[in-house]
Legacy VTK file of the C-alpha trace (Angstrom):
# vtk DataFile Version 3.0
C-alpha trace
ASCII
DATASET POLYDATA
POINTS 118 float
-8.300 -39.677 14.619
-7.101 -39.959 10.958
-3.561 -40.807 10.755
-3.034 -37.972 8.182
-3.519 -35.450 10.706
-0.580 -36.834 12.833
2.237 -34.344 11.402
-0.300 -31.412 12.076
-0.617 -32.611 15.733
3.298 -33.032 16.272
3.779 -29.636 14.658
1.520 -27.951 17.213
2.861 -30.001 19.946
6.664 -28.775 18.990
5.347 -25.043 18.473
3.553 -25.186 21.830
6.478 -26.619 23.717
8.847 -24.270 22.051
6.748 -21.355 23.040
6.185 -22.411 26.537
9.982 -23.354 26.840
11.208 -20.022 25.694
8.984 -18.243 28.148
10.056 -20.565 31.056
13.789 -20.194 29.994
13.476 -16.423 29.928
11.734 -16.214 33.371
14.453 -18.595 35.142
17.519 -16.631 33.565
16.283 -12.945 33.528
17.664 -10.476 35.828
14.931 -9.270 38.193
15.943 -5.990 39.809
12.681 -3.823 39.745
12.777 -0.044 40.999
10.469 2.820 40.517
11.490 4.019 37.242
11.759 0.531 35.500
8.034 -0.172 36.675
6.598 3.214 35.546
4.639 2.943 32.169
6.009 4.926 29.375
5.845 5.332 25.720
8.759 5.974 23.444
10.896 6.700 26.458
8.634 9.840 27.611
7.385 9.956 30.853
3.395 9.713 30.714
1.599 13.051 30.585
-2.192 13.517 30.600
-5.024 11.040 30.946
-4.389 7.271 29.365
-7.903 7.583 27.475
-8.093 10.105 24.903
-11.066 10.728 22.855
-10.368 10.829 19.013
-12.627 12.793 16.605
-14.913 10.817 14.435
-12.808 11.943 11.594
-10.105 9.688 12.220
-12.465 6.677 12.263
-13.909 7.820 9.067
-10.560 8.126 7.318
-9.617 4.766 8.862
-12.611 3.087 7.385
-12.195 4.543 4.056
-8.525 3.468 3.942
-9.694 -0.020 4.875
-12.374 0.067 2.267
-10.303 1.311 -0.566
-7.304 -0.933 0.408
-9.350 -3.808 0.309
-11.150 -3.188 -2.891
-7.659 -2.615 -4.536
-6.708 -6.107 -3.440
-9.440 -7.251 -5.788
-7.448 -5.737 -8.816
-4.437 -7.939 -8.424
-5.961 -11.325 -9.035
-8.166 -9.925 -11.901
-4.709 -8.407 -13.402
-3.137 -11.949 -13.127
-5.574 -13.893 -15.183
-6.758 -10.934 -17.406
-6.090 -12.728 -20.711
-8.155 -15.681 -19.786
-11.084 -13.574 -18.606
-12.209 -11.870 -21.839
-14.266 -9.021 -22.553
-16.897 -9.709 -19.880
-14.660 -9.582 -16.829
-13.017 -6.493 -18.311
-16.352 -4.703 -18.397
-17.043 -5.947 -14.868
-13.852 -4.522 -13.488
-14.393 -1.021 -15.277
-17.841 -0.740 -13.677
-16.029 -1.932 -10.323
-13.612 0.959 -10.492
-16.414 3.417 -11.576
-18.096 2.579 -8.480
-15.109 3.010 -6.446
-14.177 6.467 -8.027
-17.860 7.393 -7.391
-17.189 6.456 -3.607
-13.852 8.529 -3.580
-15.446 11.727 -5.284
-18.371 11.468 -2.758
-15.838 11.362 0.299
-13.947 14.006 -1.112
-16.703 16.392 -1.703
-17.832 15.496 1.920
-14.421 16.619 3.130
-14.015 13.340 4.868
-10.124 13.301 3.895
-9.711 16.789 5.629
-7.852 16.442 8.984
-8.724 19.375 11.596
LINES 1 119
118 0 1 2 3 4 5 6 7 8 9 10 11 12 13 14 15 16 17 18 19 20 21 22 23 24 25 26 27 28 29 30 31 32 33 34 35 36 37 38 39 40 41 42 43 44 45 46 47 48 49 50 51 52 53 54 55 56 57 58 59 60 61 62 63 64 65 66 67 68 69 70 71 72 73 74 75 76 77 78 79 80 81 82 83 84 85 86 87 88 89 90 91 92 93 94 95 96 97 98 99 100 101 102 103 104 105 106 107 108 109 110 111 112 113 114 115 116 117
């Protein structure tokens, strides 16, 4: 193994030792007083009610996918804006086309009522 990777290997070893050490110290010094209420699963302090597996509507997944698509696509605007002065007219026209495609997709989703939550 090349010597240049030695700092990375030392860092990984220290990080792993720290993680395992923290878990072991917590296991050794933690108070262990199990009782029924403590062992009962909960969410936000409320007693569990109903089935744990709930079926979500397809609309939920459509909205989630649209959010991811538009969020990821919007991320492409930041690097372009940073180097806008060096790119020139060609990159400006490409970005206008990119934004138009995004707007067409947004209008299509709006007309299909993908943003309406029942």
